[in-house]
PDB file of N, CA, C, O and CB in Angstrom:
ATOM      1  N   MET A   1      44.926 114.546 119.906  1.00  0.00           N
ATOM      2  CA  MET A   1      44.640 115.932 119.597  1.00  0.00           C
ATOM      3  C   MET A   1      45.569 116.785 120.440  1.00  0.00           C
ATOM      4  O   MET A   1      45.669 116.589 121.651  1.00  0.00           O
ATOM      5  CB  MET A   1      43.141 116.285 119.859  1.00  0.00           C
ATOM      6  N   SER A   2      46.240 117.721 119.815  1.00  0.00           N
ATOM      7  CA  SER A   2      47.119 118.600 120.571  1.00  0.00           C
ATOM      8  C   SER A   2      46.308 119.676 121.265  1.00  0.00           C
ATOM      9  O   SER A   2      45.201 120.008 120.842  1.00  0.00           O
ATOM     10  CB  SER A   2      48.176 119.230 119.659  1.00  0.00           C
ATOM     11  N   ASP A   3      46.874 120.219 122.343  1.00  0.00           N
ATOM     12  CA  ASP A   3      46.156 121.226 123.129  1.00  0.00           C
ATOM     13  C   ASP A   3      45.743 122.429 122.292  1.00  0.00           C
ATOM     14  O   ASP A   3      44.694 123.021 122.546  1.00  0.00           O
ATOM     15  CB  ASP A   3      47.015 121.686 124.289  1.00  0.00           C
ATOM     16  N   GLY A   4      46.539 122.797 121.309  1.00  0.00           N
ATOM     17  CA  GLY A   4      46.224 123.950 120.481  1.00  0.00           C
ATOM     18  C   GLY A   4      45.002 123.756 119.607  1.00  0.00           C
ATOM     19  O   GLY A   4      44.408 124.735 119.156  1.00  0.00           O
ATOM     20  N   ASN A   5      44.615 122.521 119.359  1.00  0.00           N
ATOM     21  CA  ASN A   5      43.489 122.248 118.465  1.00  0.00           C
ATOM     22  C   ASN A   5      42.195 121.940 119.200  1.00  0.00           C
ATOM     23  O   ASN A   5      41.173 121.690 118.561  1.00  0.00           O
ATOM     24  CB  ASN A   5      43.827 121.102 117.564  1.00  0.00           C
ATOM     25  N   ILE A   6      42.214 121.952 120.513  1.00  0.00           N
ATOM     26  CA  ILE A   6      41.019 121.581 121.269  1.00  0.00           C
ATOM     27  C   ILE A   6      39.859 122.522 120.978  1.00  0.00           C
ATOM     28  O   ILE A   6      38.734 122.069 120.765  1.00  0.00           O
ATOM     29  CB  ILE A   6      41.319 121.575 122.761  1.00  0.00           C
ATOM     30  N   LYS A   7      40.117 123.811 120.967  1.00  0.00           N
ATOM     31  CA  LYS A   7      39.033 124.759 120.697  1.00  0.00           C
ATOM     32  C   LYS A   7      38.449 124.561 119.307  1.00  0.00           C
ATOM     33  O   LYS A   7      37.231 124.587 119.129  1.00  0.00           O
ATOM     34  CB  LYS A   7      39.532 126.191 120.849  1.00  0.00           C
ATOM     35  N   LEU A   8      39.317 124.363 118.324  1.00  0.00           N
ATOM     36  CA  LEU A   8      38.827 124.153 116.965  1.00  0.00           C
ATOM     37  C   LEU A   8      38.034 122.858 116.852  1.00  0.00           C
ATOM     38  O   LEU A   8      36.997 122.815 116.191  1.00  0.00           O
ATOM     39  CB  LEU A   8      39.989 124.139 115.980  1.00  0.00           C
ATOM     40  N   GLU A   9      38.520 121.808 117.495  1.00  0.00           N
ATOM     41  CA  GLU A   9      37.807 120.532 117.448  1.00  0.00           C
ATOM     42  C   GLU A   9      36.473 120.633 118.179  1.00  0.00           C
ATOM     43  O   GLU A   9      35.476 120.068 117.728  1.00  0.00           O
ATOM     44  CB  GLU A   9      38.665 119.413 118.062  1.00  0.00           C
ATOM     45  N   ALA A  10      36.445 121.348 119.304  1.00  0.00           N
ATOM     46  CA  ALA A  10      35.184 121.548 120.033  1.00  0.00           C
ATOM     47  C   ALA A  10      34.189 122.306 119.163  1.00  0.00           C
ATOM     48  O   ALA A  10      33.002 121.979 119.148  1.00  0.00           O
ATOM     49  CB  ALA A  10      35.430 122.312 121.358  1.00  0.00           C
ATOM     50  N   GLN A  11      34.656 123.301 118.451  1.00  0.00           N
ATOM     51  CA  GLN A  11      33.774 124.047 117.547  1.00  0.00           C
ATOM     52  C   GLN A  11      33.226 123.135 116.454  1.00  0.00           C
ATOM     53  O   GLN A  11      32.048 123.217 116.105  1.00  0.00           O
ATOM     54  CB  GLN A  11      34.524 125.238 116.918  1.00  0.00           C
ATOM     55  N   ARG A  12      34.078 122.269 115.914  1.00  0.00           N
ATOM     56  CA  ARG A  12      33.628 121.348 114.871  1.00  0.00           C
ATOM     57  C   ARG A  12      32.574 120.388 115.410  1.00  0.00           C
ATOM     58  O   ARG A  12      31.579 120.107 114.743  1.00  0.00           O
ATOM     59  CB  ARG A  12      34.814 120.562 114.300  1.00  0.00           C
ATOM     60  N   ILE A  13      32.802 119.886 116.632  1.00  0.00           N
ATOM     61  CA  ILE A  13      31.835 118.977 117.246  1.00  0.00           C
ATOM     62  C   ILE A  13      30.495 119.685 117.415  1.00  0.00           C
ATOM     63  O   ILE A  13      29.448 119.115 117.107  1.00  0.00           O
ATOM     64  CB  ILE A  13      32.354 118.462 118.614  1.00  0.00           C
ATOM     65  N   ILE A  14      30.522 120.914 117.898  1.00  0.00           N
ATOM     66  CA  ILE A  14      29.296 121.684 118.101  1.00  0.00           C
ATOM     67  C   ILE A  14      28.597 121.940 116.778  1.00  0.00           C
ATOM     68  O   ILE A  14      27.380 121.788 116.678  1.00  0.00           O
ATOM     69  CB  ILE A  14      29.601 123.009 118.801  1.00  0.00           C
ATOM     70  N   GLU A  15      29.357 122.328 115.765  1.00  0.00           N
ATOM     71  CA  GLU A  15      28.749 122.606 114.457  1.00  0.00           C
ATOM     72  C   GLU A  15      28.127 121.370 113.834  1.00  0.00           C
ATOM     73  O   GLU A  15      27.166 121.480 113.072  1.00  0.00           O
ATOM     74  CB  GLU A  15      29.784 123.179 113.512  1.00  0.00           C
ATOM     75  N   ASP A  16      28.660 120.189 114.148  1.00  0.00           N
ATOM     76  CA  ASP A  16      28.131 118.947 113.581  1.00  0.00           C
ATOM     77  C   ASP A  16      26.881 118.437 114.300  1.00  0.00           C
ATOM     78  O   ASP A  16      26.217 117.522 113.814  1.00  0.00           O
ATOM     79  CB  ASP A  16      29.196 117.884 113.618  1.00  0.00           C
ATOM     80  N   LEU A  17      26.560 119.022 115.451  1.00  0.00           N
ATOM     81  CA  LEU A  17      25.366 118.593 116.182  1.00  0.00           C
ATOM     82  C   LEU A  17      24.101 119.012 115.437  1.00  0.00           C
ATOM     83  O   LEU A  17      24.081 120.063 114.796  1.00  0.00           O
ATOM     84  CB  LEU A  17      25.363 119.180 117.609  1.00  0.00           C
ATOM     85  N   PRO A  18      23.061 118.209 115.515  1.00  0.00           N
ATOM     86  CA  PRO A  18      21.792 118.638 114.922  1.00  0.00           C
ATOM     87  C   PRO A  18      21.206 119.809 115.713  1.00  0.00           C
ATOM     88  O   PRO A  18      21.573 120.033 116.866  1.00  0.00           O
ATOM     89  CB  PRO A  18      20.785 117.462 114.877  1.00  0.00           C
ATOM     90  N   GLU A  19      20.312 120.535 115.098  1.00  0.00           N
ATOM     91  CA  GLU A  19      19.727 121.729 115.732  1.00  0.00           C
ATOM     92  C   GLU A  19      19.005 121.407 117.037  1.00  0.00           C
ATOM     93  O   GLU A  19      18.944 122.247 117.935  1.00  0.00           O
ATOM     94  CB  GLU A  19      18.758 122.404 114.775  1.00  0.00           C
ATOM     95  N   ASN A  20      18.463 120.209 117.148  1.00  0.00           N
ATOM     96  CA  ASN A  20      17.700 119.851 118.346  1.00  0.00           C
ATOM     97  C   ASN A  20      18.548 119.101 119.385  1.00  0.00           C
ATOM     98  O   ASN A  20      18.004 118.427 120.260  1.00  0.00           O
ATOM     99  CB  ASN A  20      16.502 119.000 117.956  1.00  0.00           C
ATOM    100  N   ALA A  21      19.879 119.219 119.287  1.00  0.00           N
ATOM    101  CA  ALA A  21      20.773 118.517 120.207  1.00  0.00           C
ATOM    102  C   ALA A  21      20.600 119.030 121.632  1.00  0.00           C
ATOM    103  O   ALA A  21      20.257 120.189 121.868  1.00  0.00           O
ATOM    104  CB  ALA A  21      22.233 118.674 119.763  1.00  0.00           C
ATOM    105  N   THR A  22      20.852 118.121 122.567  1.00  0.00           N
ATOM    106  CA  THR A  22      20.777 118.472 123.985  1.00  0.00           C
ATOM    107  C   THR A  22      22.192 118.619 124.547  1.00  0.00           C
ATOM    108  O   THR A  22      23.178 118.290 123.888  1.00  0.00           O
ATOM    109  CB  THR A  22      19.975 117.398 124.782  1.00  0.00           C
ATOM    110  N   TRP A  23      22.265 119.120 125.782  1.00  0.00           N
ATOM    111  CA  TRP A  23      23.557 119.188 126.458  1.00  0.00           C
ATOM    112  C   TRP A  23      24.146 117.784 126.585  1.00  0.00           C
ATOM    113  O   TRP A  23      25.356 117.595 126.460  1.00  0.00           O
ATOM    114  CB  TRP A  23      23.415 119.848 127.854  1.00  0.00           C
ATOM    115  N   GLU A  24      23.281 116.804 126.834  1.00  0.00           N
ATOM    116  CA  GLU A  24      23.750 115.421 126.944  1.00  0.00           C
ATOM    117  C   GLU A  24      24.375 114.939 125.637  1.00  0.00           C
ATOM    118  O   GLU A  24      25.386 114.237 125.654  1.00  0.00           O
ATOM    119  CB  GLU A  24      22.595 114.498 127.342  1.00  0.00           C
ATOM    120  N   ASP A  25      23.778 115.313 124.506  1.00  0.00           N
ATOM    121  CA  ASP A  25      24.341 114.953 123.204  1.00  0.00           C
ATOM    122  C   ASP A  25      25.749 115.527 123.058  1.00  0.00           C
ATOM    123  O   ASP A  25      26.668 114.833 122.622  1.00  0.00           O
ATOM    124  CB  ASP A  25      23.434 115.458 122.059  1.00  0.00           C
ATOM    125  N   LEU A  26      25.907 116.777 123.420  1.00  0.00           N
ATOM    126  CA  LEU A  26      27.210 117.427 123.321  1.00  0.00           C
ATOM    127  C   LEU A  26      28.222 116.770 124.248  1.00  0.00           C
ATOM    128  O   LEU A  26      29.345 116.478 123.838  1.00  0.00           O
ATOM    129  CB  LEU A  26      27.089 118.914 123.647  1.00  0.00           C
ATOM    130  N   MET A  27      27.830 116.537 125.489  1.00  0.00           N
ATOM    131  CA  MET A  27      28.747 115.924 126.451  1.00  0.00           C
ATOM    132  C   MET A  27      29.149 114.520 126.008  1.00  0.00           C
ATOM    133  O   MET A  27      30.301 114.118 126.174  1.00  0.00           O
ATOM    134  CB  MET A  27      28.107 115.874 127.843  1.00  0.00           C
ATOM    135  N   TYR A  28      28.202 113.778 125.447  1.00  0.00           N
ATOM    136  CA  TYR A  28      28.499 112.426 124.975  1.00  0.00           C
ATOM    137  C   TYR A  28      29.522 112.461 123.853  1.00  0.00           C
ATOM    138  O   TYR A  28      30.466 111.671 123.852  1.00  0.00           O
ATOM    139  CB  TYR A  28      27.222 111.726 124.500  1.00  0.00           C
ATOM    140  N   ARG A  29      29.348 113.360 122.904  1.00  0.00           N
ATOM    141  CA  ARG A  29      30.286 113.429 121.776  1.00  0.00           C
ATOM    142  C   ARG A  29      31.682 113.851 122.234  1.00  0.00           C
ATOM    143  O   ARG A  29      32.686 113.350 121.728  1.00  0.00           O
ATOM    144  CB  ARG A  29      29.768 114.408 120.713  1.00  0.00           C
ATOM    145  N   ILE A  30      31.736 114.768 123.187  1.00  0.00           N
ATOM    146  CA  ILE A  30      33.031 115.171 123.730  1.00  0.00           C
ATOM    147  C   ILE A  30      33.669 113.996 124.469  1.00  0.00           C
ATOM    148  O   ILE A  30      34.865 113.744 124.324  1.00  0.00           O
ATOM    149  CB  ILE A  30      32.877 116.393 124.676  1.00  0.00           C
ATOM    150  N   TYR A  31      32.875 113.279 125.258  1.00  0.00           N
ATOM    151  CA  TYR A  31      33.378 112.113 125.990  1.00  0.00           C
ATOM    152  C   TYR A  31      33.925 111.059 125.032  1.00  0.00           C
ATOM    153  O   TYR A  31      35.015 110.529 125.251  1.00  0.00           O
ATOM    154  CB  TYR A  31      32.266 111.507 126.861  1.00  0.00           C
ATOM    155  N   VAL A  32      33.181 110.753 123.979  1.00  0.00           N
ATOM    156  CA  VAL A  32      33.612 109.741 123.019  1.00  0.00           C
ATOM    157  C   VAL A  32      34.909 110.178 122.355  1.00  0.00           C
ATOM    158  O   VAL A  32      35.828 109.376 122.193  1.00  0.00           O
ATOM    159  CB  VAL A  32      32.519 109.489 121.958  1.00  0.00           C
ATOM    160  N   ARG A  33      34.983 111.443 121.973  1.00  0.00           N
ATOM    161  CA  ARG A  33      36.205 111.946 121.331  1.00  0.00           C
ATOM    162  C   ARG A  33      37.397 111.812 122.269  1.00  0.00           C
ATOM    163  O   ARG A  33      38.472 111.383 121.850  1.00  0.00           O
ATOM    164  CB  ARG A  33      36.030 113.418 120.905  1.00  0.00           C
ATOM    165  N   GLN A  34      37.215 112.176 123.535  1.00  0.00           N
ATOM    166  CA  GLN A  34      38.296 112.088 124.518  1.00  0.00           C
ATOM    167  C   GLN A  34      38.708 110.634 124.734  1.00  0.00           C
ATOM    168  O   GLN A  34      39.899 110.339 124.839  1.00  0.00           O
ATOM    169  CB  GLN A  34      37.864 112.723 125.855  1.00  0.00           C
ATOM    170  N   ALA A  35      37.741 109.731 124.799  1.00  0.00           N
ATOM    171  CA  ALA A  35      38.043 108.316 125.003  1.00  0.00           C
ATOM    172  C   ALA A  35      38.834 107.748 123.822  1.00  0.00           C
ATOM    173  O   ALA A  35      39.756 106.956 124.017  1.00  0.00           O
ATOM    174  CB  ALA A  35      36.745 107.519 125.206  1.00  0.00           C
ATOM    175  N   ILE A  36      38.483 108.142 122.624  1.00  0.00           N
ATOM    176  CA  ILE A  36      39.210 107.698 121.435  1.00  0.00           C
ATOM    177  C   ILE A  36      40.639 108.219 121.476  1.00  0.00           C
ATOM    178  O   ILE A  36      41.585 107.472 121.230  1.00  0.00           O
ATOM    179  CB  ILE A  36      38.499 108.171 120.147  1.00  0.00           C
ATOM    180  N   GLU A  37      40.794 109.506 121.787  1.00  0.00           N
ATOM    181  CA  GLU A  37      42.132 110.096 121.877  1.00  0.00           C
ATOM    182  C   GLU A  37      42.980 109.376 122.919  1.00  0.00           C
ATOM    183  O   GLU A  37      44.157 109.105 122.681  1.00  0.00           O
ATOM    184  CB  GLU A  37      42.039 111.589 122.217  1.00  0.00           C
ATOM    185  N   ALA A  38      42.391 109.066 124.072  1.00  0.00           N
ATOM    186  CA  ALA A  38      43.127 108.363 125.132  1.00  0.00           C
ATOM    187  C   ALA A  38      43.531 106.968 124.665  1.00  0.00           C
ATOM    188  O   ALA A  38      44.648 106.525 124.934  1.00  0.00           O
ATOM    189  CB  ALA A  38      42.272 108.268 126.419  1.00  0.00           C
ATOM    190  N   GLY A  39      42.640 106.278 123.972  1.00  0.00           N
ATOM    191  CA  GLY A  39      42.953 104.950 123.456  1.00  0.00           C
ATOM    192  C   GLY A  39      44.071 104.976 122.424  1.00  0.00           C
ATOM    193  O   GLY A  39      44.945 104.110 122.425  1.00  0.00           O
ATOM    194  N   LEU A  40      44.039 105.964 121.551  1.00  0.00           N
ATOM    195  CA  LEU A  40      45.104 106.098 120.562  1.00  0.00           C
ATOM    196  C   LEU A  40      46.444 106.381 121.228  1.00  0.00           C
ATOM    197  O   LEU A  40      47.471 105.841 120.819  1.00  0.00           O
ATOM    198  CB  LEU A  40      44.770 107.205 119.570  1.00  0.00           C
ATOM    199  N   GLU A  41      46.431 107.223 122.247  1.00  0.00           N
ATOM    200  CA  GLU A  41      47.662 107.514 122.981  1.00  0.00           C
ATOM    201  C   GLU A  41      48.181 106.251 123.670  1.00  0.00           C
ATOM    202  O   GLU A  41      49.380 105.977 123.633  1.00  0.00           O
ATOM    203  CB  GLU A  41      47.423 108.634 124.020  1.00  0.00           C
ATOM    204  N   ASP A  42      47.290 105.481 124.296  1.00  0.00           N
ATOM    205  CA  ASP A  42      47.689 104.223 124.924  1.00  0.00           C
ATOM    206  C   ASP A  42      48.346 103.298 123.903  1.00  0.00           C
ATOM    207  O   ASP A  42      49.366 102.672 124.190  1.00  0.00           O
ATOM    208  CB  ASP A  42      46.474 103.531 125.566  1.00  0.00           C
ATOM    209  N   PHE A  43      47.766 103.217 122.728  1.00  0.00           N
ATOM    210  CA  PHE A  43      48.310 102.364 121.679  1.00  0.00           C
ATOM    211  C   PHE A  43      49.707 102.828 121.268  1.00  0.00           C
ATOM    212  O   PHE A  43      50.620 102.019 121.106  1.00  0.00           O
ATOM    213  CB  PHE A  43      47.376 102.351 120.463  1.00  0.00           C
ATOM    214  N   GLU A  44      49.858 104.140 121.104  1.00  0.00           N
ATOM    215  CA  GLU A  44      51.136 104.682 120.654  1.00  0.00           C
ATOM    216  C   GLU A  44      52.269 104.407 121.640  1.00  0.00           C
ATOM    217  O   GLU A  44      53.413 104.221 121.226  1.00  0.00           O
ATOM    218  CB  GLU A  44      51.011 106.170 120.429  1.00  0.00           C
ATOM    219  N   VAL A  45      51.968 104.380 122.929  1.00  0.00           N
ATOM    220  CA  VAL A  45      53.025 104.156 123.922  1.00  0.00           C
ATOM    221  C   VAL A  45      53.075 102.705 124.398  1.00  0.00           C
ATOM    222  O   VAL A  45      53.838 102.378 125.307  1.00  0.00           O
ATOM    223  CB  VAL A  45      52.819 105.078 125.117  1.00  0.00           C
ATOM    224  N   GLY A  46      52.272 101.835 123.791  1.00  0.00           N
ATOM    225  CA  GLY A  46      52.357 100.417 124.093  1.00  0.00           C
ATOM    226  C   GLY A  46      51.562  99.952 125.298  1.00  0.00           C
ATOM    227  O   GLY A  46      51.834  98.876 125.830  1.00  0.00           O
ATOM    228  N   ARG A  47      50.588 100.735 125.743  1.00  0.00           N
ATOM    229  CA  ARG A  47      49.741 100.314 126.877  1.00  0.00           C
ATOM    230  C   ARG A  47      48.530  99.565 126.350  1.00  0.00           C
ATOM    231  O   ARG A  47      47.393 100.019 126.476  1.00  0.00           O
ATOM    232  CB  ARG A  47      49.290 101.541 127.733  1.00  0.00           C
ATOM    233  N   THR A  48      48.797  98.405 125.755  1.00  0.00           N
ATOM    234  CA  THR A  48      47.713  97.593 125.199  1.00  0.00           C
ATOM    235  C   THR A  48      47.916  96.138 125.588  1.00  0.00           C
ATOM    236  O   THR A  48      49.006  95.737 125.996  1.00  0.00           O
ATOM    237  CB  THR A  48      47.643  97.738 123.659  1.00  0.00           C
ATOM    238  N   LEU A  49      46.867  95.366 125.459  1.00  0.00           N
ATOM    239  CA  LEU A  49      46.910  93.927 125.688  1.00  0.00           C
ATOM    240  C   LEU A  49      46.342  93.248 124.457  1.00  0.00           C
ATOM    241  O   LEU A  49      45.413  93.756 123.829  1.00  0.00           O
ATOM    242  CB  LEU A  49      46.119  93.523 126.976  1.00  0.00           C
ATOM    243  N   ASP A  50      46.901  92.103 124.117  1.00  0.00           N
ATOM    244  CA  ASP A  50      46.294  91.374 123.007  1.00  0.00           C
ATOM    245  C   ASP A  50      45.116  90.555 123.538  1.00  0.00           C
ATOM    246  O   ASP A  50      44.923  90.435 124.748  1.00  0.00           O
ATOM    247  CB  ASP A  50      47.341  90.453 122.302  1.00  0.00           C
ATOM    248  N   THR A  51      44.345  90.004 122.630  1.00  0.00           N
ATOM    249  CA  THR A  51      43.122  89.291 122.986  1.00  0.00           C
ATOM    250  C   THR A  51      43.388  88.143 123.947  1.00  0.00           C
ATOM    251  O   THR A  51      42.621  87.930 124.886  1.00  0.00           O
ATOM    252  CB  THR A  51      42.445  88.767 121.738  1.00  0.00           C
ATOM    253  N   GLN A  52      44.461  87.408 123.724  1.00  0.00           N
ATOM    254  CA  GLN A  52      44.785  86.277 124.598  1.00  0.00           C
ATOM    255  C   GLN A  52      45.021  86.731 126.038  1.00  0.00           C
ATOM    256  O   GLN A  52      44.580  86.069 126.978  1.00  0.00           O
ATOM    257  CB  GLN A  52      46.021  85.541 124.075  1.00  0.00           C
ATOM    258  N   GLU A  53      45.718  87.862 126.215  1.00  0.00           N
ATOM    259  CA  GLU A  53      45.980  88.377 127.560  1.00  0.00           C
ATOM    260  C   GLU A  53      44.691  88.797 128.262  1.00  0.00           C
ATOM    261  O   GLU A  53      44.515  88.540 129.453  1.00  0.00           O
ATOM    262  CB  GLU A  53      46.946  89.560 127.493  1.00  0.00           C
ATOM    263  N   VAL A  54      43.807  89.431 127.534  1.00  0.00           N
ATOM    264  CA  VAL A  54      42.531  89.854 128.114  1.00  0.00           C
ATOM    265  C   VAL A  54      41.710  88.639 128.519  1.00  0.00           C
ATOM    266  O   VAL A  54      41.152  88.602 129.616  1.00  0.00           O
ATOM    267  CB  VAL A  54      41.740  90.728 127.120  1.00  0.00           C
ATOM    268  N   ARG A  55      41.632  87.653 127.644  1.00  0.00           N
ATOM    269  CA  ARG A  55      40.882  86.434 127.959  1.00  0.00           C
ATOM    270  C   ARG A  55      41.444  85.746 129.200  1.00  0.00           C
ATOM    271  O   ARG A  55      40.687  85.281 130.053  1.00  0.00           O
ATOM    272  CB  ARG A  55      40.908  85.468 126.768  1.00  0.00           C
ATOM    273  N   ALA A  56      42.770  85.682 129.299  1.00  0.00           N
ATOM    274  CA  ALA A  56      43.403  85.043 130.446  1.00  0.00           C
ATOM    275  C   ALA A  56      43.082  85.812 131.740  1.00  0.00           C
ATOM    276  O   ALA A  56      42.778  85.205 132.767  1.00  0.00           O
ATOM    277  CB  ALA A  56      44.931  84.957 130.233  1.00  0.00           C
ATOM    278  N   ARG A  57      43.152  87.125 131.683  1.00  0.00           N
ATOM    279  CA  ARG A  57      42.871  87.948 132.874  1.00  0.00           C
ATOM    280  C   ARG A  57      41.448  87.765 133.375  1.00  0.00           C
ATOM    281  O   ARG A  57      41.210  87.785 134.583  1.00  0.00           O
ATOM    282  CB  ARG A  57      43.114  89.421 132.567  1.00  0.00           C
ATOM    283  N   PHE A  58      40.503  87.586 132.466  1.00  0.00           N
ATOM    284  CA  PHE A  58      39.107  87.468 132.851  1.00  0.00           C
ATOM    285  C   PHE A  58      38.633  86.022 132.916  1.00  0.00           C
ATOM    286  O   PHE A  58      37.445  85.761 133.104  1.00  0.00           O
ATOM    287  CB  PHE A  58      38.250  88.237 131.890  1.00  0.00           C
ATOM    288  N   GLY A  59      39.551  85.094 132.761  1.00  0.00           N
ATOM    289  CA  GLY A  59      39.205  83.687 132.850  1.00  0.00           C
ATOM    290  C   GLY A  59      38.292  83.217 131.746  1.00  0.00           C
ATOM    291  O   GLY A  59      37.474  82.322 131.957  1.00  0.00           O
ATOM    292  N   LEU A  60      38.414  83.802 130.575  1.00  0.00           N
ATOM    293  CA  LEU A  60      37.582  83.422 129.433  1.00  0.00           C
ATOM    294  C   LEU A  60      38.282  82.362 128.603  1.00  0.00           C
ATOM    295  O   LEU A  60      39.511  82.302 128.580  1.00  0.00           O
ATOM    296  CB  LEU A  60      37.252  84.647 128.566  1.00  0.00           C
ATOM    297  N   PRO A  61      37.510  81.526 127.919  1.00  0.00           N
ATOM    298  CA  PRO A  61      38.151  80.512 127.069  1.00  0.00           C
ATOM    299  C   PRO A  61      38.895  81.180 125.899  1.00  0.00           C
ATOM    300  O   PRO A  61      38.493  82.227 125.391  1.00  0.00           O
ATOM    301  CB  PRO A  61      37.091  79.507 126.529  1.00  0.00           C
ATOM    302  N   THR A  62      39.969  80.545 125.505  1.00  0.00           N
ATOM    303  CA  THR A  62      40.768  81.115 124.415  1.00  0.00           C
ATOM    304  C   THR A  62      40.400  80.593 123.077  1.00  0.00           C
ATOM    305  O   THR A  62      40.994  80.990 122.074  1.00  0.00           O
ATOM    306  CB  THR A  62      42.197  80.865 124.641  1.00  0.00           C
TER     307      THR A  62
END
């Protein structure tokens, strides 16, 4: 999400909340959106690991 669209996206997130939403509901949705954006950016610049690398790092069977 580009910086210019943050306000519009925040408004959309707020409008999509149910009427009985809490502050926690809003913060959670903003957090999830930010985490997704960060993950997409990581993917675009190649900051990812394949499954085999993750398994090896954590000592999991392949």
